[in-house]
N, C-alpha and C positions, 0 to 999 in steps of 0.2 A: 087322214089328216088328223094333225093332233086337237085335241080338245084343248078349251080356253082355257083350264085349271091344269093342264100337262106341260112337260117340257118335252121337244124333241131330242132323239139321242139318233144319230145314225151309225151305220155299222158295214163291215165287211167280214164274212167268216174266212175261216182258213183252209177250207178244202182245197181241192187242186184246180188250177188254172192252166189257160193254155200255155203252150212254150214262150209267147209274147208277153204272158202276164207274170202272175206270181204275186209275194204280198207286198213286195217294195211296190209294183204298180197298181193293186189295191189301194194301198195306203196314199197314193199320189191320187187315186180317183176320189177316194174319202175326202181329201183334204179341200177338193175343188167342189164337192157337192154340200161338204157340208158349213161352208161359207168362212171359211178362214181368213178371204179379202176384204172382209167386212169390219175385221178386229183391229186394223192397224191401217194408217195412210202410208204412203212412199215416203220413204227416208225415215220411220220410225223405228227407233229401237225397240227388237220386239225377244223379250227372253224368252230361250227354250228352256224349263226347269226338267230336269232329267234325274235320274239317282243314279252314279257310275256303277255301284254296287261296292262289295266290299272284298277284299283279299280272300282268295281260296272258295267264294263263292263264284259257281260259274251257270247260274242260272238268273241271269239277269238282262236288261234289254238290250239286242241285238245293235250294235252302233251303226250298222247298214240302214236301220230304220229312221236312228237320229238326224243321219247325213240327208234322209229321203225330206225330212220335216225341214232343215235347214235350207235345201234347192229350192223347196217350194216356197219358204218366206223370203230368199232373193229373187229370185222369178215373179214375186209379188213387190218387188221395190222394197220389202223391208231389210232392216240391218239386223241378223238373226245374232243375239249374245248366247251361248249356251252357258247355261250355270247348273251347280250342286253347291251344296252349303257342306263344311268340314262336320266331324260326327260330335257328340255329347262329350267326348272325354278326349283331352287334351293329348294323351300319350297311348290312345289306342290305336287299330289300324288305320279306322277313318278319322283320326283327329289331323292337326296342320302340318305336321312334319311327314305323313306318310300319302297326306293326299294326292299330290301330281304323283306320285309312287305309284297310286292305285289307279290314276286315270288311265297311267302307261299301260300299266300291266293288262287291265282289262279291256285294253285294244281301243280307247278313245283321245289317241292323239287330233291333233290340229289336222295333219296330212289325209286323215282319215276322213274326220267329218267337214272339212272343208272352214272349219272356223274353230280358235283357239276354245279351251273349255277353261271358265272360270269360276273360282271360289266365290260365290256372291256375297259371304260374309269376310272376306280377305284371309288375308294367310294365317291367320292367327285364329280367326273365328269371332272377333271381338268388334268387325265394322258391321254397324247396326242402326236403326233409328225407332225407338221406342213409341210404339204408337198406341194410342189409349182406344179402348176397345168396351163395348157391353158387356154384360154378362156375369153367371153365379162364382166364376174362378178366378178371371185372369186380373179385369180390370186395366190390362195393357199389354203387349207383349212385344220383343224386341225382333223387329223385322229384318232380315240380312239388306243389306243396303245396295245391292247390285238388284236385287226386287224393286226397290222404291224406286231407282232410277230409271227404270226400262218403262217405255209408254206403252205397252203391251205386254202379254206372256201367255206362251203356249206351256200349259202344265201338264208334261208326258210322264205316266205312270205304270209301271209294271203290276199287274195288277196280282197281287198275293193273299192269305191269310194274314191277320197280325194276334198274337196271343192276347193282347189287351185291347185294342181297337175293334177289330174283328174283321174288318176289311182292310186292306193295305191298298187305297185305290188315289182317287183324284184328292178327297179331301185330308187324306192323311198327307199324301204327297206337298199339299198345299200350305196345311197346317204348320206340320214339323218340318218338311222340308223347305219350305220358305223362311225358318226362325233360325236365328243365329244361334251359337251355341249356347248363347246365356239362355236365349230363349227356350231351347230345347231343356236346359235344364229345369225350368221351371214348368213347362207341359208334362215331364215324367215326375216330378217330385213326390206325386201321391203313392207312387209306385214303388214304397219299400217292403221288401222282400223281409221273410221272417223265417227261423230255423225249427223245423220239424225235428226234436230231438230226437222223437222214436224211429225216424228214419236216418237221422245223422249220424256216421261210425266216424266222424272225425277223422277225416282221410286229409284235412286242411287245403283240399285243392282250391277251394272258394277263396279261402285265405290269401295263396300267392297268388290267384286270378284276379283279385278285386282291382281295379284302377285308380280307386278311390281312396285306397286302404279303409275300407269302411267294416270289414270282417275281420276280428280277430280271435285267437282260440286261447283260453288261457284252461289249463287243468282238464283239455279234453272237453272243454265247453265253447262253442263256436256261438259268437252272438253277431249281430249287425247292428252298426252304428247309426242309426237315421240322419243323426246330425250329419254326419260326413257322406253319405249316402247319397248319389245322384238320381238312385231310380232306373240305372240304366238297364239292368237285368242282364246285360250282354252276355256275361262269363260266370255270374256265379249259379243263375238259374240251368242257364244253358248246356254245362259243363259238370253240372251234377249229376253222378250215374242213379245216385238212391233218390231223385228227387225229394231233396230234404229242405230246398229253400223255396219257398212259396209266397205269392203275392195274393194278400185277402183280396177275395173278389168284390169287395163292398168299395174297393178302391177306384175300381174300373170305371165305374161313369163318370168319376171325377176326373180321370185322365181323359176320357172319351169327351166330355164338355171342353176339356183345356186346346185339345184340338181344332175340335169345331171353333171356337172361338179366337184362337190363332189366327184361324184360316177365314177370318172374315178381317184380321187387320189386312192380309194381301187384298181383297177386295178394296179395301182404301189405299192402300198402296198404290195399285195401278188403276184406280177410279172404273173397275167394274170389265176393264178391260181385258178379259179373260177366256182362254178357250180350253178345253180340256180332250185329251187323248187318254183312254185306257187300252192297254194291250193284256190281252187275255191270252198269253202265251207263256206255256211253263208256269202252269199257275202252282205253286207250292204253296206249303202251310206259313213259312216263314217269309218278312221281306227282304230284299236284297243286303241290306247293309246287316244280314246275320251270317256267321263263316260257314250254316248247314249248308246243305246240298241234296236236302230229301228229293225225291221224285214228285214229280207232278199229281195234282191228286185227279185232275180231268184233263182231255183232250184239249188241244189247242182250242179255243171257240172263237179269234178271229180279235177285230180291232175295233173300238167305239170312240165317236166323237160328238162333242156337245159343248155348246155353253152353261151347260147347267152341272155344277158338280155334282147336287144330289142327285138328280135322276141319271147320271151315269154311274154312279156307284151303286144306286138300287139296280139300274140293268144289268151291272156286271155281277152283282150278289144272283139274282135271279137266274141268269145262263148258268152260272156255276152251280147253284141248288138246281137248277133242272138237268144236269147233264149228268151222264154215268161216269160213277168214279173210276179208275182206272185199277185193273186188279192186284197190279204189282206195287202199288204204292204202301206205305207203311203208317200211315194214319190209325189211329186206336178205334177197333170195330169195324166189322162187316156194315154195318149200317151207314157208314160215309162213302159208300159205293155205292149206294141208291141211289137212282135220278130221283129228282125230287125232294131229297134230305136237304137239311140245313146243315151244310156239310161244316163250316167253319164254327159253328156252335159246338157242333156234337164234336169236335176234334179241340178246340182252344176252352169249350165253355163259358164263351163269351157272347152277350145278345149283340147281334148284329145291327138289329134293326134300331137300338137306341140311340148312336149318335146320328144316324140318318135323319130319327124325327126332331131331335133336337136340332138338327143343321137346317132341317124344315121350319122351323119354329121360330129359329133365329133370323130367318129371311133370306139362307144362302142359295135356295133352290126349293122344289119340288121333287117329292118321291114320286110322285103318278108322272108316268111317262109315254112317249108314243114310238116306238123302237121302227125306225123307216132302214131297213137290210138293202145294200146297194150291190147289185150284181158283180157276179164275177169270171 
């Protein structure tokens, strides 16, 4: 039994099941045991917040898992509303113009899911509601209108690493994924890249790829205009073969705080009626909205469920750190392969515990948890 000062996290592993079972059947059992039925009343609209992934990325959450969640909510007499938000930058692949195209290519049509998927912040990414919040950084955040309008929400996260936040899980999906485009801009604003002139070869690839035209090159000197930069780092850092664009690590804590503070606004929007599912399958270095397809860093570790976002993320991080790394993955250094290693800290150089502690101090949940694994 969980202690009074800890939260319960339910889980199923990803091992072999009998022919009548499998991961979808295991997910169904997990939803029954972990108390999804207590989240909402019959007739309530229940948001199912997913991440549809990015064009070109094949390691995102399998749509069949989303279908199972939708069917369970329907079985419990709720009305599921599947949603994601559009990307940070309007003319990138995850921007408004390509959002529906991406849902189709990545296998999320309504015919498969049993329900159409909707952009929670509207077709332009501008439909939101500014909610005031306490904290060191934001003071308020623009929450997607669709999140505000549902009676309860299931936050469905494909767990990966994140180069600036640490763990891409429930807290990140809740804080960033439930914010409108304007909200995302404010969350990411501290992450302004700078040019390492010693590494820069003046290829100007970053100039051509920057979606806000914040990077320029004059007389062979590449510069970043921080007034135009949105902090997205999707193209400049990711496509620089020389590693000449970097974000000052001193800005990481500010970004981490903003994610956590934005997550508290979702509590306000839903009056705390939130349920979390973390899928520890295809655990890579980068989130689904990156266009990379790096190999998984660990074996598949299963699915977790909880009403506490801090506890479920802490449990996810602990399981990943305890697991043996996969020998064919391309992460830096052999130490990331070892069991009981701080994998995302070694890969990205980011403090993974800082946002979890800030979230606990902020009252979002508890880092101490009791993990209850159910049989498969």
